[in-house]
C-alpha positions in Angstrom: 110.0 123.9 117.5 107.2 122.0 115.8 107.6 123.6 111.7 103.6 124.2 111.9 102.2 126.1 115.0 98.3 126.7 115.3 96.9 127.8 118.5 93.2 128.6 119.1 92.3 129.0 115.5 88.9 130.8 114.7 87.7 131.8 111.1 84.5 133.1 111.1 82.7 134.3 107.8 79.8 136.2 109.5 77.4 135.0 112.1 78.4 131.3 111.4 81.4 129.7 112.8 83.9 127.5 110.5 87.0 126.8 112.9 86.6 127.5 116.6 89.6 127.5 118.3 91.5 125.0 116.6 95.5 124.3 117.9 98.1 121.1 117.2 101.2 121.3 115.4 103.3 119.4 113.3 106.9 119.1 113.8 108.8 119.2 110.5 109.4 115.9 108.2 106.0 114.5 109.2 103.1 113.6 107.1 99.8 114.6 108.9 96.5 113.8 108.2 93.8 116.2 108.0 90.9 114.4 108.0 86.7 115.3 108.6 84.1 115.4 106.5 83.1 117.8 103.4 82.0 121.1 106.2 84.6 120.2 109.0 86.7 123.2 108.8 89.4 121.3 106.7 90.1 123.7 103.7 89.3 127.2 105.8 92.0 126.0 108.0 94.7 125.0 105.0 93.3 128.9 103.6 95.0 130.5 106.1 97.8 128.4 105.8 98.2 129.3 102.4 97.8 132.8 104.0 94.7 132.9 101.1 92.9 133.8 104.5 93.2 135.8 107.6 92.0 133.9 110.4 89.1 135.8 112.5 91.2 135.3 115.7 94.3 132.9 117.2 97.9 132.6 115.8 99.7 130.4 113.1 103.3 130.1 111.9 105.5 127.9 109.7 108.5 127.6 110.2 108.4 129.8 112.8 106.9 133.2 110.6 103.5 134.4 111.4 101.4 133.4 108.3 99.6 137.3 108.4 102.9 139.0 109.1 105.1 137.7 107.2 103.0 136.5 104.3 105.6 136.6 101.1 108.2 135.1 103.4 105.6 132.0 104.2 105.0 131.8 100.4 108.2 130.7 99.6 108.5 128.2 102.2 105.1 126.8 101.2 103.2 124.5 97.7 99.7 124.8 97.9 97.8 121.8 96.3 93.6 123.4 96.5 90.9 120.6 95.5 90.2 121.9 92.5 92.5 122.3 88.8 92.5 126.1 87.3 91.9 125.8 83.7 94.6 126.4 81.0 92.9 125.1 78.3 95.1 126.9 75.9 98.6 125.5 77.5 100.8 122.6 77.1 101.7 120.7 80.2 105.5 122.2 79.5 104.4 126.0 79.3 101.9 125.3 81.9 105.0 124.8 84.6 107.4 127.3 82.4 104.0 130.2 83.1 104.2 129.2 87.0 108.4 129.0 87.7 108.7 132.7 86.3 106.2 133.0 89.0 107.9 131.8 91.6 110.9 133.8 89.7 113.5 131.3 88.8 116.2 132.3 87.3 116.1 131.3 83.4 118.9 129.5 83.3 117.7 126.8 85.7 113.8 126.5 84.4 114.2 123.5 82.3 116.6 121.5 84.9 113.7 121.9 87.4 110.8 121.5 84.6 112.7 118.0 83.9 113.4 117.1 87.2 109.5 117.1 88.7 107.9 116.3 85.3 109.9 113.5 85.8 109.1 113.2 89.7 105.8 113.0 88.7 106.0 110.8 85.7 104.6 112.9 83.5 107.6 113.4 81.0 106.1 111.8 78.1 103.0 114.2 78.5 105.4 116.9 78.7 103.8 118.5 75.3 100.5 117.2 76.1 97.9 120.2 75.9 96.7 120.7 80.0 92.9 120.2 78.6 93.7 117.0 77.6 95.0 115.0 80.2 92.9 112.9 82.9 91.7 113.8 86.1 94.7 112.2 87.4 97.0 113.5 85.5 95.9 116.8 85.7 96.6 116.4 89.7 100.0 114.9 88.8 100.5 118.3 86.7 99.3 120.5 89.6 101.8 118.5 92.1 104.7 119.2 90.3 103.5 123.4 89.9 103.9 123.4 93.9 107.1 121.5 93.4 109.0 123.8 91.4 110.5 126.0 94.4 110.9 123.3 96.2 109.2 124.1 99.1 109.1 122.8 102.8 106.2 122.3 103.6 103.5 120.8 100.8 99.5 121.4 101.8 97.3 119.1 99.7 93.8 119.5 99.7 91.8 116.2 99.2 94.8 115.3 96.1 92.9 112.0 95.8 89.7 113.1 95.0 87.5 112.0 92.1 90.3 109.7 91.3 90.2 105.9 89.6 91.0 103.6 91.9 94.7 103.6 89.3 95.1 107.4 89.5 94.8 107.1 93.3 97.0 104.5 93.6 100.2 106.6 91.4 99.2 109.0 94.0 99.9 107.5 96.7 103.3 106.0 95.8 104.1 109.9 94.8 103.2 111.5 97.7 105.2 107.9 99.9 108.4 109.4 98.0 107.3 112.5 98.9 107.5 111.7 102.5 111.0 109.7 101.7 112.8 113.4 100.4 111.9 114.6 104.1 109.2 117.0 103.1 106.4 118.2 105.4 103.0 117.3 104.9 99.5 117.8 105.2 96.8 116.4 103.6 93.1 117.2 104.1 91.1 114.1 102.9 88.2 111.7 104.0 89.4 108.7 101.7 90.1 107.1 105.6 92.8 104.2 104.1 94.4 106.4 101.8 95.2 108.0 105.1 95.9 105.3 106.9 99.0 103.9 104.8 100.2 107.6 104.6 100.5 109.8 107.3 102.6 109.6 110.2 100.2 111.7 112.8 96.2 112.1 112.2 94.2 114.9 113.4 90.3 114.3 113.0 87.8 117.7 112.7 84.5 118.0 113.3 82.5 121.0 113.1 85.1 122.9 113.2 86.6 121.5 116.2 89.6 119.4 117.0 87.9 115.6 117.9 91.1 114.3 118.6 95.0 114.3 117.3 98.6 112.2 117.2 99.8 108.4 116.0 97.7 106.2 114.7 98.5 103.5 117.2 98.1 106.4 120.2 94.8 106.5 118.7 93.7 103.1 118.3 95.2 102.2 121.7 93.1 105.3 123.4 89.6 103.5 121.9 90.9 100.5 122.2 90.0 99.4 118.8 92.2 96.4 117.4 93.9 95.9 115.0 93.7 92.7 112.2 96.7 91.0 110.7 96.9 88.3 108.5 100.2 85.9 108.3 101.4 83.2 105.7 103.4 80.8 107.5 105.4 77.5 106.1 104.5 75.5 108.7 101.4 76.2 110.0 100.1 73.9 112.4 97.1 73.4 115.2 100.3 73.4 118.1 101.4 77.2 116.3 98.0 78.3 116.4 97.5 77.5 120.0 101.3 79.3 120.9 100.2 82.8 118.8 97.0 82.6 121.2 98.5 82.5 124.1 101.2 85.4 123.2 100.9 88.9 125.0 98.1 91.2 123.2 96.3 88.5 121.0 92.6 88.7 121.5 91.9 85.9 119.2 93.4 84.0 116.5 92.1 81.3 113.7 93.5 79.4 110.9 91.9 80.2 107.7 92.6 78.1 104.8 96.6 79.7 104.4 96.9 82.2 106.7 96.5 82.6 110.2 94.2 86.0 111.2 94.9 87.3 114.5 93.2 90.1 116.3 95.5 92.4 118.7 95.3 95.0 121.2 96.8 98.3 120.4 97.5 98.9 124.2 99.4 95.5 124.9 101.4 95.0 121.8 102.3 96.2 117.8 102.3 94.6 115.0 105.9 94.7 115.2 106.3 93.3 118.7 104.3 90.5 117.4 106.0 90.1 114.4 108.9 88.9 116.6 106.8 86.8 119.0 106.1 84.7 116.1 109.4 84.3 114.2 110.7 83.3 118.2 108.3 80.6 118.1 109.6 79.0 115.0 107.4 80.5 112.3 108.4 80.7 108.9 106.6 84.2 108.0 106.5 83.6 103.9 103.4 87.1 104.4 102.8 89.9 106.8 100.1 92.2 106.8 98.8 94.0 109.2 95.3 95.4 107.7 94.6 100.2 107.9 91.1 99.3 107.9 90.4 100.6 111.5 90.5 104.0 110.0 87.0 104.1 109.4 86.5 102.4 113.0 88.3 105.5 114.5 85.9 108.0 112.4 82.8 106.4 113.7 83.9 106.5 117.4 85.2 109.5 117.7 82.7 111.2 115.7 78.9 112.0 115.2 78.4 112.8 111.5 78.1 116.7 111.8 79.1 119.3 109.6 79.4 123.1 111.1 
């Protein structure tokens, strides 16, 4: 059974329908990217999962528990990080986390240790005594993530976690999320920063005007749409003969030798990034660099959507 199950979810605000018959599952330990333009229904769906909003119709369960009927139990299993940071002008980072540790009813004897652990995980130990309102946007986002980790939730609901961050802060947030994935957390990330999600997620769902356009692994979606992957390969023994052999490999639609590397396009339905690596190695290539671009998320998004909002 999937850890998160959403079946025919509808969310209405008066006569306006924000989410229309939305259905998808998230298995335990998976990172699910929830992609869509602003106004597509992402935040409304996350608020349902966070027990902050009741569905107009449909059912949503987390760990087998209905989010409406068992709100208190569900809240012990989830960590919700909204796309904005609350105002806590007069608290230090340490006081902020102690406040929420008490709200989560962590035993007093455990609080200092747990807070030290989440500060270390989010690389904020040096900012323990800093005032919250003096932190940068990126540090506030990491502190917000530290907060939702205090009670060791099974499911993390992250609404635009990289929103408004500078490039360095986005990289730091991405590496932190990768570490949480390695820890086995089930994560739902809502975002419109497609490149970020393509590096993080095991599966994605693309939503537009409150409806799910497609859902699955990136490789499955690439194959379904015929989207090609671009791969850069550096080898110590590049030659025209090796180039011709690469061009003849199954799934390779185009290959060129550009200065210090091969640039190769492959058809996802005929081969994969991993298989191509093995095939090139079998040709006798001494590979020194192998990099698959994740730039095709934008292509997928444009092919599947029409730029509408709900």
